[in-house]
N, C-alpha and C positions, 0 to 999 in steps of 0.2 A: 426609497423600494432597492436602489441599487447595494446598499448593505445587508437588506436581507436577501437578495438573491446571492451575494458574494456567501452568504451564512446558508443557504441551501445548498450551494453547489459544493463548499466545504464540509457539509454535513453526509452528502449523498458518498463524496470520496473516501471520506471516514468510512463512513456504513461498508464500502466496497472494500478497502483493506482491511478491516476486522474481520468479513464475511469471507472474501476470495484470500484473507491474509494466509485462515486456517488452511486452505485446502492446497494453497501453492506449498507453506510450509510442511504440509503432510508430503508433497512430490519432493521435495528437497530432501526428505527424512525416509523417501522410500525404499529404495536402496540400500543404503548402508545400514538402516535402521533395523529391518524385517531383516528377517535371515531365511525362513522357508516360501516355500508358494504358500501355503496358508496365512501366513502375515502379512505377505505382500497384498493377499485377497482381501483381509482382514482392514488394513489400512484404506484399500479402493472401496470396501463396501461403507466406512467411516464414512467417506465424502461422495460416493457414488450418487447421492439421491440430492445433493444439495453444490456442488460444485459449477453444472454448468449454470444454475438458475443462480449463484452468486455474483456471478459474469455482469448481470443483467444491472447491476449498481455502477457498472463502470460504462455503458453504454447510457444509461439512464444522466450520470453525471456528463457523461456530454454532450447531450440533449440537451439538458439544462444549461451548458454552457452555451451553445449554439445560439439557442432562445434570449439568454441572458445577459452576456458579454460577445457578442456577434465578432467584433474587431479582435477581440482576444482569438477567439476561435480560430480565424484564418490566418492570424500571424504566427499561432503556437505551431499549427497544424501543415502552415507551408515550411518553416522554420526547423521543425523536428521532422520535418519527412522521413531522413533515414531510421531515424530510430524508430519511429513508429510505424513502419513497414516491418522491421526487424521484430517489435513489440506483436504485429497482428500475426508473423508468422509463428512466432511462439506460442502464442495461442492456439493457432490451428493445431502446431505438431502437439503441443498437453493435449487438446482433445482426441486428437487423432493416437496419442498413445494410450489412453484411458479405454479407449472404444475399440479400438483394433486387436487387443490383447488378447480378446476372449474367441476370435474368430478363428483361431487354428491352436489346437490341443498340442504344443510342442513345447518345451523347454526353453531353446530358442527363438521362435516367435515371443514367447512371453520374454523373454532375456531382452531382447532389442527394443520392444515398446516401451517394455519397464524403464532402457535407457533416454529411451527418447523423453518420455513423459517425466523422470528425474530431470535431464538436463535442460527442457525446459523452462521447468519449474525452478530452480537456478538461475537460470539467465534472466528469466521477468521479475525476480523479487532482487536483482540486480539495476537491472535497466530501470526499475519503477524508482528503485533509490535513486538512481542518477539523474532520474528527470527531478526528485525532488531539487536535488542538489544543483540542478540548472536553473530553477525557477529562485531559488534561494540567493544562489552566486547574480543571479544576470546573466542576460543573456546582448548579444552585442546588436542593439535594434537602432534603427536609423532615422531620420526624421520622421518617415511616413511611418512608421510602425511596424516596418517587417526585418528578417534579417535571417541568415544564414549562417549555420556551426558544421562543419564538417568534424568526421567524428573522432576527431581530436589533434593537436597541434604541436604546442612545444612540452605537451602535459601538466603548464604550469598555470595558474590563475590570473590571465592576463583581461587587457580590457576586448579583446578579438577572442577570447579563447573557445577551444574546441566542446564537445558533448560531454568527451571524457577527461577528468584531469584531473590530479591528484586529490581533489576535494571532492568531487563528486562522485570518484570510483570510492572514496571513505564514505561517503554516504550511502551509495548502493550496498559496500559491506554490510553498513550499520541496518538497511534494509535486511539484507540475508540474514544473518543472526537473528534478528528478532521478529522475523516472519517463521524460520525455524524454531526457535522457541517457542511462539503460538503454535505453531502446528504439531509440536509435539506435546503442548497441555493440550490440544485437541484431540490426540491419539489416545492420551494417559484417557481423557474420561469415557471415550467410546470403547476402549479394548482390555481385556482383562490376561490375567498369565502374564507369562515372559515379554509380551509385547509391551505391556502395562510399564512393567519395571523398567523395561528400558528406555520407554517415553517419559518414566517420571528422572532419568539419568541424564537425558539429554536437557531435557527444561529446565533444571537444576543449574545443568554447566550454563547452558543460553542464558539465565535470568542474571548470574553474575555477569556474566558476557555482553549483555544488553545495558547495563548500569554503567559498568566499564567505556563502554563506548558511547554511549551516548552524554557522558561528561568528556569524550573525546571529540566527537561532534560539536559541542556547542562550545568549546574551545574554538575549534576549527573554523566555525561560522564569525565568533565574533571579531576573528583572526583575519577574515577577508572582508568580512561584511561589518563593522563597528556599528554605524546606524541599525541594524538589527534590532538593539535593544532601545530604541529611542519610545515605541511604542510601552515597552514596561516602563520605563523611566516617565513617562508622562502620565499612565495610568496604573496608579498601584494596585487595582484588582487585578490586572494582568499577574501578579502576581503568584495567584492561585493556582496558575497553568503548574507553574515547575513544584509547588509544594505536591498535587495530584500525582507527579510523572515520580516523585520520590517515594510517597504512600503507594501509590500501587506496587510500583517495586520493590518495595518492602515488602509487602502483602504477596507478591507474587514468590518470593524466597523463602517464606514462612508458610505458605501454606503449601510451597513443594515439598520441605523439609518434614512438614505433618500428614502430606500424601491426601492431601484432600482438593481432588482432582479439578473440582469444580468451579472452588473459589481462585484457584492457580489459572483457571483459563479467564474467566471473569477480570482478572486483574491483568493479565497480559493483554486482553480487549483496554482496559483501562488505560493503561499506559500506552499503548497505541494511540488513545485518543486524543490523550493529552500531547504526546507527543507533538502529532500533526494539530491538534489546536493551539501549541503553542507555536510553530512555525503560520499559518494563517493569521495569529494576531498577532505578529510581530515583522509581516509583510503589509497587512493592510494599511493604507487603501489601493497599494500596488497588487497588482495581480500577475506581474510580470514585468519584474526591475531589469531595467537598460546597466549594462555594462560600460555602455560607449559614452552616455552621460545622464545624467536622473533625468533629464526635462524627457528624454524620451521616455520613461517608462511607460508604460501599461497600468492606469488606473481602473477599479471600478467607473470610475466618472467619463473618462475620456474612451471607451471602450462599451459603455453599456447600451442597451434596444432603447426606444422611446418609450417615452413612464408609461403610454398606453399597450403596450406589447409587455411590460414587465406585468400590469395588473392582471391582465388578461390571463396571461402565462401562471402566475398564483391559483385563479381557478384551477384549471387544468392540472397542476403541478399537484394540488390539494386531494383531486378525484383520484389521480394515480399513484400517490405515495399512500392513500387509502386503500386501493387495490392491492399495492403491494406488500405492502406491511402485514396484511391478514394475509396471504397467500402464506408468507415465509412464516407466521405464527403458526399457520395452520402442517406446511413443511415439516419444520423443526419438531412438532408436537409431536407429528407422525411418525419419525424419526428417532426420539428420545431414546436414553438408555444404550447399553452395551452391542455392539455387531454382534447376530452369529450367523456366522457361514453356513 
């Protein structure tokens, strides 16, 4: 049951990364790629019906984590208290930027809230990437399973690191570029004319950068945490994951060159899925490795709820996921096609 719930939480986080990832990417590009008020409105219209629904998957993943691995939830939410508060404020500011810009018809008012929306989207992509970097690198857990990290220390990877060091910032940059490219692919699917052409150009550049940075990130990860490859060495089936990463990256480049917007977007979604699946496969059964002593690491076994709770939770999760999936299918079908102002 612990492994099943590990897969469930990973699935929900991947779903969040794909769905909220494209509207975060759209927010990153909102100020720089859109040149006119109409183009900015077209980007907002492309994500407007779905952006807040996409964030439900983050809340649902947090709820599943609390149900299945309460010790992990307690440890991570106390140790990552500062960045979690920052992320919470950025999520609120992002929503404010979208909703408040239409309340007053003034160029200054629009520019102010457009800036809030774009800046908060940029910082969220970096902080989410840095959070993943912290999990992969490890945190300074003590024997009780708790830890504290300052925002930064020496900016190097040490046994008692800060939240930000060169490695976590690198993973944050990778997330920033990847989600920007993902957002550009989505904008290309939803827009026409000059906006569509610029989205193609941005997606084309971002797709090459995504491949280069993914390779750099892999080299850096192996350098600071060589044991990350242990599961791949022990289970050859895991080698399918890097193959999918490579093929989806090639499909993204090819479809962008052929101006096939939908295939490019599906390829970037597959690329993100495979990258995150690769990280989850490499970490298993750890859910929060310790940088202090491997024996202090939190795993699916020493953080899981009782067997009864996990079995009952499966029943309610199936009901909830069926309702959520049905709603999202209806939502995206209702707003399919190009946006019209």
